N, C-alpha and C positions, 0 to 999 in steps of 0.2 A: 374416848377418854372424857371423863367428867371433871369439871372444875366448878368451884362455887363463885357466884357473883357476890362480891362483898360490899361493905359499906363504902361510900364514896365511889361507887361504880368500878371497883377494881376487880381484876381477875389475875390469877397466877398462872403463868405459862409453865407447864410441867418441865422439869429439868432435862428429861430425855429429848424433848423438842428443842429446848434452848441449845443443847449440845449439837443435835443433828443440824440445826440451822445456823450454828456458830454465832448465836446472838450474844452481844456484849452490852453491859450497862451503857446507856447513852445512845444506843442505836435508835433509829427512827422507824416506827411502824405505821403503815397506813391501814386504816380500818374503814370498811364500808359495808353496807347492807346489800345483799343480793338475794332476791327471792326468799326473804324472811330469814336469811342466814347472815352471820357476821363473818366477814372475810378479813383476816389480818395478814398483811404482807410486809416483810422487811423492805425498806427502800433506801436508796442512796440519794442524798440531797446535794445538789451542786449549786454554787453561787450563780446568780443570774448573769454575771459578767462572763461566765464560762459556758453558758447554755448554748451558744452558737455552735460550739464544737460537737454537740450531740444532736444537732439538727439532721434530718434525713438527707438533705442536700449535701451538707458538709461531709457526712459519713460516706455518701456515695462517691464524692470526689476523693476522699482518703483511700477508698478501695481502688479507684482508678489509678491513683498515683502508685499504690503498692504493686499493682499489676505491671505498670511501666517500669518500676524499679526491678522487679523480678525478671522481666523480659529484656532488660538492658536498653530500653528505649530512651532513657534520660541521658542528657549530655551534661558533662561537668565542665564548667568554665575554667580555663587555665589562669585567668587573671580577672581582676575587677573590671578592667576595660572591656574584655571579651563578654563578661556577664552583662554589663550595661548595654553593649551593642546587641547581644542576643535578645535582650528584653525591650529593645527599641528605646532605650533611655540615653543614648549617646548624644 
């Protein structure tokens, strides 16, 4: 598919690709060069204050907790006092 490189370094993404990729005005696109080619990828940008959630370690722990929930390994405290005792905070 051919597009024209326009004044102010602009290009138009063909409408069928916009629809296929579900692109919306205001979406963020990353562009980089790879072996003489321009690669354009839609990206999701998250605030730095939430970046910890997406770390490899945190996601691994999330997966472990989900496994424990599915297998019934988690204990539900019956009271606040029991919770504190189980956590060693009594």
